[in-house]
C-alpha angles and dihedrals in degrees: 000000000000119000121253114250105238141174142187126231108203117022105198117132096305097034090053089054090052090050092050092051094045089053089054096042125114090206100048136047113210104228098177148305139242131207130171087233107072091199093053092045092052092047094055095038093051091049090055097036094238132121122272110217118214091210126041091220091063091053093047090055089060102047142062096203133034140185116218110210103158123125114293094253089061098046095097095051095044096043096048091049090053094047093048087053088057095249125150101240136209110190119197114239131307098047092219144337094259140019090246090058091045091052091052090051092049093048092049093050090052092046092051093043095230134132117267119192134173123220102240089148096175088079085070095050108133095228091054090050089050091051094045098089090057098045116112114172103303111221099198123035125185123184131180121190118176129172137170114252117275128177088229107091094017089114088079139031126282086249093064093032101049115350093061088073089063094040088059092048092050092049089049093050094044120065097184124090118264111260107178142006127203119177143165131185146148142214110244111164103003130042087251130074108289100171125036142170124193132185113203120194122194131203093251092056097261114144129197125193112197127185126183131176134174094188099070125125093232138017120263132172116177134159130190122191126190122195136158093268096051141288143283130220108193131182104205093188097050095037093231135112151149132245113205102198121192113240124222110296091247094055095084148333136234087260091058090053137254092278089068092050101043132052115210114218116187114220129200130180118241124248126277133059124294090223090055090051089051091053090048088054089050089054091047091052092050090051092049094246124137106282141184091211112141105245126227088247091055090047090054091050091054090047091051092054091044091054091047090053091047092053091048091053094044088055089049092049090049092051092048091050090054094054113108 
């Protein structure tokens, strides 16, 4: 089967990784890249021996699929241009800056009859895939995502920059509708929210507690999941984890100790890169095969919750600012 001509619009750190993996892919053929910085575009294009297009439109005329990896504020413009060109489009998270922009992107993808995916790459994390066979409707979810400050992403809040990864994971793990949101957060380095905590409550009683910070001294990405059959402690960065599975009720008692009641199952993510698995899912969706690609609709749902959390925090920050 012939490879799908593909391109990347925006080749900063993440876009360059997409371009590298597309160039190595068996499913795609990297036909070129575009970046608003001609120097950056030439640097990445030369490294991969592909053309750098001065205008995105010229690239879109040459490809059938495209990855949009520009800053969030430019997602709507770049994505709609790709969709109007008839390209299958994978937009880096978040889908857009607003729900109105997201809805326009969704409507245009449906009108053009092309695949629209959103780059929530944590769904393809190897340790989550390893835990997946054991997951059974977690009732309490706790995530912690910390990162040192970087100028990249500072054009938006930590909620849209980092927390939205975990919002998407929570929505994926929880089937019930969202019932309530409680959130607090503060600006620290930028004028926008740099540290945030949100508590999401769902109609079936499931609760998720999510914390994200971009002012930490070191990076940390951990997820804990509690369900009736036991609990998971997962290190998303290291790709390792533990599943503490409850044994049969007759296997032990509290007096005998927790070791008699719980079986510890080590978990380890498989080889390969999560971003490469995401691109494979993009190719599967284009070919009409079963795919784990995060849909545009799912990307909108995560964005909607992220905006709700942001508004809750902005109200909190306003109230705090009014205190004498």
